[in-house]
C-alpha positions in Angstrom: 106.6 134.8 119.5 105.5 132.2 122.1 103.3 130.6 119.4 106.3 130.0 117.1 108.5 128.7 119.9 105.8 126.2 120.7 105.5 125.2 117.0 109.3 124.6 116.9 109.2 122.6 120.1 106.2 120.5 118.9 107.9 120.0 115.5 111.0 118.5 117.0 109.2 116.1 119.4 106.4 115.3 116.9 108.8 114.4 114.1 111.1 112.4 116.4 108.1 110.4 117.6 106.8 110.0 114.1 110.2 108.7 112.8 110.6 106.2 115.7 107.1 104.9 115.1 107.8 104.6 111.3 110.9 102.5 112.0 109.6 100.3 114.8 106.0 99.8 113.5 106.2 99.1 109.8 103.0 99.5 107.8 102.1 99.6 104.1 102.3 103.4 104.2 105.5 103.7 106.2 107.6 106.1 104.2 110.9 104.9 105.8 110.3 101.2 104.8 108.8 102.0 101.4 112.0 103.9 100.6 114.1 100.9 101.6 112.0 98.4 99.6 112.1 100.6 96.5 115.9 101.0 96.9 116.4 97.2 97.3 114.2 96.6 94.3 116.2 98.8 92.0 119.5 97.6 93.4 118.3 94.1 92.7 117.7 95.1 89.0 121.2 96.6 88.8 122.7 93.3 90.1 120.6 91.0 87.9 120.8 93.0 84.6 123.4 95.8 84.8 123.5 98.3 82.0 127.2 99.0 82.6 128.5 95.5 83.2 132.0 96.5 84.1 130.8 98.8 86.9 131.4 97.4 90.4 128.3 95.9 92.1 129.1 98.2 95.0 130.0 101.2 92.9 132.1 104.2 93.8 130.5 106.3 96.6 127.7 103.7 97.0 127.7 104.1 100.8 128.0 107.9 100.6 124.9 108.0 98.4 123.1 105.6 100.8 123.8 107.9 103.7 122.6 110.9 101.6 119.3 109.1 101.1 118.6 108.8 104.8 120.0 112.2 105.6 117.9 114.1 103.1 114.7 112.2 103.8 114.8 111.8 107.5 117.8 113.2 109.4 117.6 116.7 107.9 113.9 116.9 108.9 114.8 115.7 112.4 117.5 118.3 113.0 115.6 121.3 111.8 113.8 121.2 108.4 110.4 120.0 109.8 110.4 122.8 112.4 111.5 125.4 109.9 108.8 124.3 107.4 106.0 124.4 110.0 107.1 127.9 111.1 107.1 129.1 107.5 103.6 127.7 106.9 102.3 129.5 110.0 104.0 132.8 109.1 102.6 132.6 105.6 99.2 131.9 107.0 99.5 134.9 109.4 100.7 137.1 106.5 97.6 136.2 104.4 95.4 136.9 107.4 96.5 140.5 107.4 94.6 140.8 104.1 91.6 138.8 105.4 92.6 135.7 103.5 91.9 132.6 105.6 92.1 130.0 102.8 94.8 130.1 100.1 93.0 127.6 97.9 92.2 129.5 94.7 91.1 126.6 92.5 89.4 123.6 94.0 89.5 120.3 92.1 88.0 118.3 94.9 84.9 117.4 92.8 87.1 115.7 90.2 87.7 111.9 90.3 90.6 111.0 92.6 92.6 109.6 89.7 92.2 112.9 87.8 93.3 114.9 90.8 96.4 112.8 91.2 97.2 113.1 87.5 96.9 116.9 87.7 99.1 117.0 90.8 101.7 114.7 89.2 102.0 116.7 86.0 101.8 120.2 87.7 104.4 119.3 90.4 106.7 117.8 87.8 106.5 120.8 85.6 107.3 123.1 88.5 110.3 120.9 89.4 111.5 120.9 85.9 111.7 124.6 85.9 113.4 124.7 89.3 115.9 122.2 88.1 116.7 124.5 85.2 117.1 127.3 87.6 119.6 125.3 89.6 121.8 125.1 86.5 121.3 128.7 85.3 121.9 130.5 88.6 125.6 130.5 89.4 124.8 130.8 93.1 122.4 127.8 93.1 124.7 125.7 90.8 127.3 125.6 93.6 124.7 123.6 95.7 123.6 121.5 92.8 127.2 120.4 92.1 126.8 118.0 95.0 124.4 116.0 92.9 126.6 116.2 89.8 129.7 115.0 91.6 128.5 111.4 91.0 131.1 109.6 88.9 129.5 106.2 88.7 125.7 106.1 88.3 123.4 104.0 90.4 119.9 104.3 91.9 121.1 105.9 95.2 122.7 108.8 93.3 119.1 110.0 92.9 119.2 111.2 96.5 122.7 112.6 96.6 121.9 116.4 96.8 122.7 119.3 99.1 120.1 120.0 101.9 119.6 123.5 100.4 117.8 121.9 97.5 115.1 120.8 99.9 114.5 124.4 100.8 114.6 125.6 97.2 112.2 123.0 95.8 109.7 123.0 98.7 109.6 126.8 99.0 108.9 127.5 95.3 106.4 124.6 95.0 104.4 125.6 98.1 102.3 128.5 96.8 101.2 127.2 93.4 100.4 123.7 94.7 98.8 125.0 97.8 96.5 127.2 95.8 94.9 124.1 94.2 94.3 122.5 97.6 95.9 119.1 97.4 95.9 116.9 100.6 98.7 115.1 102.4 97.6 111.7 101.0 97.8 113.1 97.5 101.4 114.3 98.0 102.3 111.0 99.6 101.1 109.0 96.6 102.8 111.3 94.1 106.1 111.4 96.1 106.3 107.6 96.0 105.8 107.5 92.2 108.4 110.3 91.8 110.9 108.5 94.0 110.5 105.2 92.1 111.0 107.0 88.7 113.9 108.9 90.2 115.6 105.7 91.3 115.0 104.3 87.9 116.5 107.3 86.1 119.7 107.0 88.0 119.9 103.2 88.1 122.5 101.1 86.3 119.6 99.3 84.6 118.3 99.6 81.1 114.7 99.1 80.0 113.3 99.7 76.6 110.3 102.0 77.1 109.5 102.3 73.4 107.3 105.4 72.7 107.0 105.9 76.5 110.5 107.3 76.5 109.0 110.6 75.2 106.8 110.7 78.3 108.9 109.3 81.2 112.4 110.0 82.2 114.8 107.1 81.9 118.5 106.1 82.4 119.4 106.5 78.8 118.2 110.1 78.8 119.2 111.1 82.3 122.8 109.8 81.9 123.3 112.7 79.4 122.2 115.2 82.0 125.2 114.1 84.1 127.6 114.1 81.2 130.8 116.0 81.9 130.8 117.3 78.3 127.6 119.0 77.3 126.4 120.8 74.1 124.9 123.7 76.1 126.4 125.7 79.0 123.5 125.2 81.3 122.8 121.6 80.6 120.2 119.3 78.9 117.6 116.7 79.8 116.2 118.4 83.0 113.3 116.1 83.4 112.5 114.8 86.9 109.8 112.2 86.3 108.6 113.3 82.9 110.9 113.6 79.8 108.1 115.3 77.8 109.0 118.8 79.1 112.5 118.4 77.5 111.1 117.3 74.2 108.4 120.0 74.2 110.9 122.8 75.0 113.8 121.6 73.0 116.1 120.6 75.9 116.4 116.9 74.9 119.8 115.5 74.0 120.6 111.9 73.3 123.3 111.8 70.5 124.1 108.1 71.1 124.1 105.4 73.7 125.7 107.2 76.7 126.4 104.1 78.7 130.1 104.7 79.1 130.4 108.5 79.0 132.3 110.4 81.7 130.1 111.9 84.3 130.6 115.1 86.4 131.5 118.7 85.7 134.6 120.8 84.9 136.8 120.9 87.9 135.2 118.0 89.8 138.6 116.5 90.5 138.9 119.2 93.1 135.4 118.7 94.6 135.2 117.3 98.1 134.8 113.5 98.3 133.2 113.2 101.7 129.7 114.2 103.0 130.8 117.0 105.3 133.1 118.5 102.8 130.4 118.5 100.1 127.8 120.0 102.5 130.2 122.9 103.5 131.6 123.5 100.0 128.8 125.7 98.6 128.6 127.8 101.8 132.2 128.9 101.4 131.7 130.2 97.8 
């Protein structure tokens, strides 16, 4: 027990020091500043060439979504997630140790070129997330948490990171074992996360870019807007792609009947959904 108490203590102080250093000593690999630069880049595209020209430049809930961005990426880790995550990793390692397993890596790809390793991680991680995303829609319990993300009424890049903190736990927990069994390193995850964040910002942005045939590979605003449509052809939704649209095309979940630029977003009953951060965070916990 003392070991886990020490892990929790070190996690809080370690992450606090890391975050302070990230903010006060910007470097090319500073996650905090990279997120801000990416956000400003896509916001700039929205201002220069908006897809929905009548949408306000500072759209509805812009500042709420901006706060969600910092909360989900930094504040949530600071107030507990980082400690919880480290304890879970240690507990899981101790559990494997009961069976004499000291290394959970089952398939090593370390001998492959770095670019190939990153490509494998990107595709595998995205496929796992695609299935988790579908689960969030199919499970009535998890859908109550996912409603936070679908409460967006005007789409913009920062809507990408409006989601309930429970989704952090769901995504990270389910991904941990399959990705850990292949033995990817922290640098690999850092690189892939940056790519995924950039694509996620693009998917939700009020900016249109003709991808040509690449639309069948990468998710994009014209496709993802239909995922947020208030009226859907299927009960559990369509267009679940995170970074890659290809999974939806491969498994018949794609749906783009026409240009969805001006469709109504949300879900049935969203007029009664809390409008503020604390109300949205508490809402699923009361169900």
